[in-house]
C-alpha positions in Angstrom: 70.7 140.6 94.7 74.0 140.2 93.2 75.5 141.1 96.3 74.3 138.2 97.8 75.0 135.7 95.2 78.2 136.7 95.8 78.5 137.4 99.7 77.4 134.2 100.0 80.4 131.8 98.5 83.2 134.2 99.5 81.0 134.2 103.4 81.4 129.7 103.6 84.7 129.5 101.5 86.2 131.8 104.6 83.4 129.6 107.2 85.5 126.9 105.8 89.0 127.4 106.8 88.1 129.1 109.8 87.0 125.4 110.3 89.9 124.3 109.1 92.6 126.4 111.2 90.2 124.8 114.4 91.6 121.1 113.7 95.5 121.4 114.7 96.7 118.4 112.0 95.9 121.1 109.1 98.3 123.6 110.5 101.0 121.4 112.1 104.4 122.3 109.9 105.8 118.7 110.1 108.4 119.8 107.7 111.3 120.3 110.3 109.5 118.2 113.5 111.8 116.1 115.2 111.5 113.9 118.4 113.3 116.3 121.2 112.9 114.7 124.9 114.0 116.9 128.0 116.6 113.9 128.9 117.7 111.8 126.0 118.6 109.1 129.0 115.5 109.4 130.1 113.1 109.6 128.1 109.4 109.9 130.1 106.5 107.8 128.5 102.8 108.0 129.1 99.6 105.5 129.4 96.8 106.3 129.4 93.8 103.5 129.7 90.2 104.6 130.1 89.0 101.0 132.4 91.0 98.1 133.9 89.7 94.9 131.5 92.0 92.1 130.1 91.8 93.7 126.0 93.2 97.3 127.3 96.1 95.1 129.9 97.3 93.3 126.6 97.2 96.1 124.6 99.3 98.4 127.4 101.9 94.9 127.7 101.9 94.6 124.5 103.6 98.3 123.7 105.8 98.0 126.9 106.9 95.1 125.7 108.2 96.4 122.0 110.1 99.1 124.0 111.9 96.3 126.3 112.3 93.7 123.0 114.2 97.6 121.6 116.2 98.5 124.5 113.9 100.7 125.9 113.7 99.9 129.6 111.7 101.1 132.1 113.9 102.4 134.7 116.8 101.9 132.6 116.9 104.9 129.7 112.7 105.3 129.9 110.6 106.0 132.9 107.2 104.5 132.1 104.1 107.2 134.0 100.8 103.9 133.6 97.3 106.9 134.9 94.4 104.0 135.0 90.9 106.3 134.8 88.9 103.7 135.8 86.3 104.5 133.9 84.9 108.1 135.4 85.6 110.5 132.2 86.9 113.7 134.4 89.3 112.3 136.0 90.8 110.7 132.8 90.9 115.0 131.0 92.9 114.9 134.5 95.1 112.8 134.1 95.7 112.9 130.0 96.7 117.0 131.0 99.5 116.1 133.5 101.2 113.3 131.4 100.5 116.0 128.6 102.7 118.4 130.5 105.3 115.5 131.9 106.3 112.8 129.2 107.8 113.4 126.1 106.0 110.6 124.6 102.1 109.7 125.2 100.2 106.4 124.7 96.6 106.5 124.5 95.0 102.8 124.9 91.4 103.0 123.5 89.4 106.0 121.5 88.4 108.0 125.1 92.3 108.0 126.4 93.6 109.1 123.0 91.1 112.4 122.4 91.4 113.1 126.3 95.8 113.8 125.0 94.7 115.3 121.8 92.8 117.8 123.5 95.5 118.0 126.7 98.0 119.0 123.7 96.1 120.8 122.0 95.7 123.4 124.7 98.8 123.0 125.9 100.1 124.1 122.6 102.9 120.5 122.1 102.8 118.9 119.5 105.3 115.5 121.5 104.0 112.7 119.9 100.8 110.8 120.7 100.4 106.9 120.2 97.4 105.2 120.1 95.7 101.5 120.1 92.8 100.2 120.4 90.8 103.0 118.5 88.4 101.5 116.4 88.5 104.5 113.7 90.8 107.0 114.3 89.3 109.4 111.3 85.9 109.3 112.9 87.5 110.0 116.3 89.2 113.2 114.8 92.3 111.9 116.0 94.0 111.7 112.0 93.2 112.7 108.5 93.5 109.7 107.4 95.1 106.4 107.8 97.1 106.3 105.0 98.1 109.7 105.9 98.0 110.8 109.5 98.8 114.5 108.9 99.6 115.9 112.5 102.7 114.8 115.6 99.5 111.6 116.6 99.1 108.5 114.5 98.9 104.1 116.0 97.4 101.1 115.6 93.2 100.0 115.2 91.7 97.4 116.3 89.1 97.3 113.7 87.4 93.9 114.1 86.4 92.0 111.0 83.0 92.6 112.1 80.9 90.7 108.6 82.5 88.2 109.5 81.5 88.3 114.0 78.0 88.5 112.2 78.8 84.9 110.0 79.1 83.2 113.1 75.3 83.8 114.2 73.9 81.6 111.0 77.2 79.2 111.4 76.8 78.8 115.3 72.5 79.5 115.4 71.4 79.1 112.3 67.4 79.6 113.8 67.9 82.9 114.8 66.1 85.3 112.7 66.3 88.5 115.4 69.5 90.1 116.2 69.9 92.3 119.2 72.9 94.7 119.3 74.1 96.3 122.3 76.7 99.3 123.3 77.5 102.7 125.7 76.5 105.8 124.3 79.7 107.1 124.9 81.5 105.0 123.5 82.2 106.4 119.6 84.0 103.2 118.4 81.1 101.1 119.4 79.0 102.7 117.4 80.7 102.4 114.4 80.9 99.2 114.6 77.3 98.3 116.0 76.2 99.9 112.7 78.9 97.8 111.1 76.7 95.2 111.8 73.9 96.1 111.8 74.1 96.6 107.9 75.9 93.0 108.0 73.0 91.6 109.9 70.2 93.3 107.7 72.1 92.1 104.4 72.0 88.7 106.0 68.1 89.2 106.2 67.9 88.6 109.9 65.9 91.6 111.9 68.2 94.1 114.3 67.2 95.7 117.6 70.2 98.0 118.8 69.2 99.2 122.2 72.2 101.3 123.8 73.1 102.2 127.6 74.3 105.0 129.4 77.1 102.9 131.9 77.2 100.2 134.5 73.8 101.7 135.8 71.4 101.1 133.1 74.0 98.3 131.3 71.0 95.5 133.6 68.3 96.9 132.6 68.7 97.3 129.2 70.4 93.6 128.5 67.5 92.8 130.0 65.2 93.9 128.2 66.9 93.6 125.1 68.0 89.9 125.5 63.9 89.0 126.4 63.4 90.2 122.6 66.0 88.3 120.2 67.4 85.3 119.2 70.9 86.9 119.3 72.9 89.6 120.7 76.1 90.9 119.2 78.9 93.8 121.3 81.4 95.0 119.8 84.8 95.9 121.3 82.7 98.5 124.5 85.6 99.3 127.5 82.2 99.7 129.5 80.0 96.7 128.8 83.4 94.5 128.9 84.3 95.4 132.4 80.3 94.9 133.2 80.2 91.4 130.7 78.8 89.0 134.2 76.1 91.8 133.5 75.4 90.9 130.5 75.3 86.9 131.3 73.1 87.2 133.3 70.2 88.7 131.3 71.5 86.3 128.5 71.4 82.9 130.0 67.8 83.7 131.5 66.9 84.2 127.3 69.1 81.1 126.3 70.0 83.5 123.6 73.2 83.4 122.0 76.1 85.8 122.6 79.0 87.5 120.1 81.7 89.5 121.3 83.7 91.9 119.5 87.1 90.3 121.2 88.3 87.6 123.2 88.5 89.2 126.5 85.0 89.2 127.1 84.3 85.8 127.0 86.5 86.1 130.3 83.2 87.0 131.9 80.0 86.6 129.8 80.7 86.3 126.0 80.0 83.2 123.9 82.0 83.6 120.6 84.0 85.5 118.9 86.2 86.2 116.3 88.7 88.6 117.7 92.2 90.3 117.4 95.0 89.6 119.4 95.5 92.9 121.5 98.9 91.6 123.2 100.3 92.0 119.6 97.8 95.1 118.7 100.5 97.1 121.9 103.3 95.7 119.9 102.9 97.2 116.5 102.4 100.1 117.9 105.2 99.9 121.2 107.4 99.0 117.5 105.7 102.8 116.1 107.3 104.3 119.2 110.5 102.9 118.8 111.1 104.3 115.3 110.2 107.4 116.6 112.0 107.6 119.2 115.0 106.4 117.2 114.1 109.5 114.5 113.7 106.5 112.3 110.7 108.6 111.0 107.8 111.1 111.8 104.2 110.1 112.9 102.8 111.5 109.7 104.6 109.8 108.0 103.5 106.3 110.1 100.2 105.3 108.4 97.9 103.8 111.5 98.1 100.0 111.0 95.8 97.3 111.7 95.5 93.8 113.2 94.6 91.4 109.3 91.9 89.3 109.8 94.1 86.3 108.9 95.9 87.0 112.3 92.9 86.9 114.2 91.7 83.8 116.6 87.8 81.9 116.5 87.4 81.7 120.1 84.9 79.7 122.6 83.6 80.0 126.1 81.5 76.0 126.4 81.3 77.3 129.5 79.1 79.8 129.3 77.2 77.8 125.5 76.4 75.8 128.5 74.8 78.4 130.4 72.5 79.7 127.6 71.3 76.2 126.2 73.4 76.4 123.7 74.9 73.7 121.8 77.4 74.1 118.6 77.3 72.1 115.6 79.8 69.7 115.3 80.7 70.9 112.4 81.4 75.0 113.8 83.3 73.4 116.9 86.1 72.2 115.8 87.0 76.1 114.4 87.3 77.7 117.6 90.1 77.0 120.6 88.2 76.8 123.7 88.9 79.4 126.3 86.6 77.8 129.3 88.6 74.0 128.6 90.3 72.9 131.8 87.6 75.1 133.9 85.9 73.2 136.9 
């Protein structure tokens, strides 16, 4: 009996050590780490984007703009290789491997792309810097040890949204609402994090919450139709799959005459109605400035905390066209806080 009692803690300790050793952030000694491009006169920078949609593209543009402003210009002293997986996860993994093997620094836009780059680099044994942007929770995604102390060769900017304030918009804009639907894509962990935050905030407000998930674009229409038929309002977090297919959600929302609150401004262009949104161009620009500090040797990745956008930097945006299509009229007392992206449309 005594022998067994002693062995269990020892075995547990060994198991914990084994788990820790599997985490590259716990095994990298960054003391003597320095950014060492293969050619200092032509630094290779790779960018991986999972799918084409407005928010992610703006983040990419902001990143490149920061480099350009600092004097790092594509085709002159840097070469930027941009790869887009177009929503195909297997292609994303292949592209990540290619960028990792050929570039001195890489950027992942979104959680999946950043994880793919990180995994490819672990497999290759490289410690070249990886940056991420538009990642909601980098700790949950196992990209960094903590937001304040990333712990390795990877850091970046988070698009953590003011979810509670977004949910508050429901009661402000539709006081009669009692039931909230939340929809997200199963494979997008960033969306799940936001969905859980939204659920907690909504229940705190006394709303009944129903969450539905889709696997990809193929079952989004049926999922949205079913959910919209059962609720008064719909919340959609920053979800790459849904953002690229907002017209599908719009059809379901218009049919059922419900309010649609989105995680970011780009989702309003094809179907969303209102949001308190971060500026993805600015988010990408902040990440680009991090890249500049690493390239110049001013800081190591593990010395740079994950950056976020302050609530004060977010903007209220609405689409009066999409609101009208769903038969939603905002109270005059609320309408004035919003910028209308559909102003001037025919």
